[in-house]
Steps between C-alpha positions, in 0.01 A plus 500: 500500500416439864417154640222459756483175694138436592575246771543498875722190483837552671640221281404675177644826630828332589524322164450824305752676724751218449438519124604865512176632354379825662134499597243644735215315667138595441227298667127471471254227595402268215265202515703180453218266399512335159255321268456135601564370147862624498777248565860519614709762309183669375405582860835665573492704178137601553568622853812695398317668211193566715715672764678708235175616343410670828801730454456577128293820537743662743821442304702789361631453142853422627394247766505120488307302762610149589260259667549133582310213652636164611291186532583147606335214312474146621372315197221739390420638845607861555637555850493872567576669831355303791221664695625376837750273675286188456480557124877559483562168675254329265674643191847398616373154590376464142828631352741295711664210320378619160593720208287805424511792260546865585387759247577868524304720264635844417343798327672821394282787377640827371342841523496514120281187477742211441458178698703182549352204688679171561546226755790282602478149644724314742444147626587460868574163660431462873634217712256337743444715810388398846200658669734664751715651222192645331363634830839651588519680167143633508517618861853643481498661154130594464474432123143629466613764248653242263344295222499133594577597862876509456793712392790321333735753658381400850600211726270262315680569174826400663369174647223393262585607145711226345499620141377779275430483129496863391587831662533532877396865463170396342426309821598810702240698306678677213666332200764770474657359184168542318433841660840621377418387144160674514656825622752483215213440255319809633813712463542554874835670569709230673847575632696250289 
């Protein structure tokens, strides 16, 4: 079997590399909108499965495609990637001093028609942040490609995250412990 990572995320690439799972990257544009009635984990799972379905027709029988989508939820509001700097500042202003949930949905589809879809949740606690701290982060680290306008592995994770309930890797964008279990379930040849 051959694993295909359908993601341009450098964090997901590094996590799979660190896990010791060989893969190649295959990219194509997929619409990331979702039905308005979906909430929280359902959004992450829907987006991961939707992305994977775009690859289904082109898979060889021995290929497995892995897609993922990470969302940040403050109460029931989904905070996806900010459209601009002002929206990033607004998101971080809402998150500061509060706990929020991060969901990463994952979908694995095999060339022989099997599919596994799941999500993993981590609660992230932020300390209060000043306007200047938020502005420094947004202008220095340009988090426009990150759900909720932040990356836990960045400066803001070091100074703002006081506690996690769940997997740090879920917040980074790939719950590797669950991905490993899914690969085992699919019979993927792992080197252990």
